[in-house]
C-alpha positions in Angstrom: 17.7 -152.9 40.6 15.1 -152.5 37.9 16.7 -150.5 35.0 13.4 -149.5 33.3 12.7 -146.4 35.4 16.2 -145.1 34.9 16.1 -145.7 31.2 12.7 -144.1 30.9 13.8 -141.0 32.8 17.0 -140.7 30.8 15.1 -140.9 27.5 12.6 -138.3 28.6 15.3 -135.9 29.8 17.4 -136.5 26.7 14.4 -135.3 24.6 13.2 -132.5 26.8 16.5 -130.8 27.7 17.6 -130.0 24.2 14.2 -128.9 23.0 13.9 -126.5 26.0 17.4 -125.1 25.4 16.8 -124.7 21.7 14.6 -121.7 22.6 17.5 -119.9 24.2 20.2 -120.8 21.7 20.1 -118.7 18.5 22.2 -120.7 16.1 21.9 -124.2 14.7 25.6 -125.0 15.5 25.0 -124.3 19.2 21.9 -126.5 19.1 23.7 -129.4 17.5 26.5 -129.1 20.2 23.8 -129.1 22.9 22.3 -132.2 21.4 25.7 -134.0 21.2 26.5 -133.1 24.8 23.1 -134.3 26.1 23.5 -137.6 24.2 27.0 -138.2 25.5 26.1 -137.3 29.0 23.0 -139.6 29.0 25.1 -142.5 27.7 27.9 -141.8 30.2 25.5 -141.5 33.1 23.8 -144.9 32.3 27.3 -146.4 32.0 28.4 -145.0 35.3 25.5 -146.3 37.3 25.8 -149.6 35.4 22.3 -149.6 33.9 23.8 -150.7 30.6 27.1 -152.1 29.6 29.5 -150.5 27.1 29.1 -153.5 24.8 25.4 -152.7 24.5 25.9 -149.0 23.8 28.7 -149.7 21.3 26.8 -152.5 19.5 25.3 -151.9 16.0 21.8 -151.4 17.5 23.1 -148.9 20.1 24.9 -146.9 17.5 21.8 -146.9 15.2 19.6 -145.7 18.0 22.1 -142.9 18.8 22.2 -141.9 15.1 18.4 -141.8 14.9 18.2 -139.7 18.1 20.8 -137.3 16.8 19.2 -137.0 13.4 15.8 -136.3 14.8 17.1 -133.7 17.2 19.0 -132.0 14.4 15.9 -131.8 12.3 14.0 -130.3 15.3 16.9 -127.8 15.8 16.6 -126.8 12.2 12.8 -126.4 12.4 13.0 -124.2 15.5 15.6 -121.9 13.9 
C-alpha cells in the first residue's frame, strides 16, 4: 500500500475541517478545542490503518510538526475571531 495518498488526504482534511468549522464556532476556546480534536483524530486514524508507526509520530520531528500545525491553526483561529 502506498501511504502517500492517505497522508495527503489526511493533511488536506486536517487543514480544511478546522477552517470550515471556525466559521460556525464563535469563541477562540472552541476553535482551539476543534483544532486539537482534529489533530488527535488525524494522528489516531493514521496509526489505526498503519500508515505511520507510533515511534514516528512521537519522535522529535513528529512532535515539532504537530506543534507547528497547532500553532498555525491557533493563529488562524485568532484571525477569524
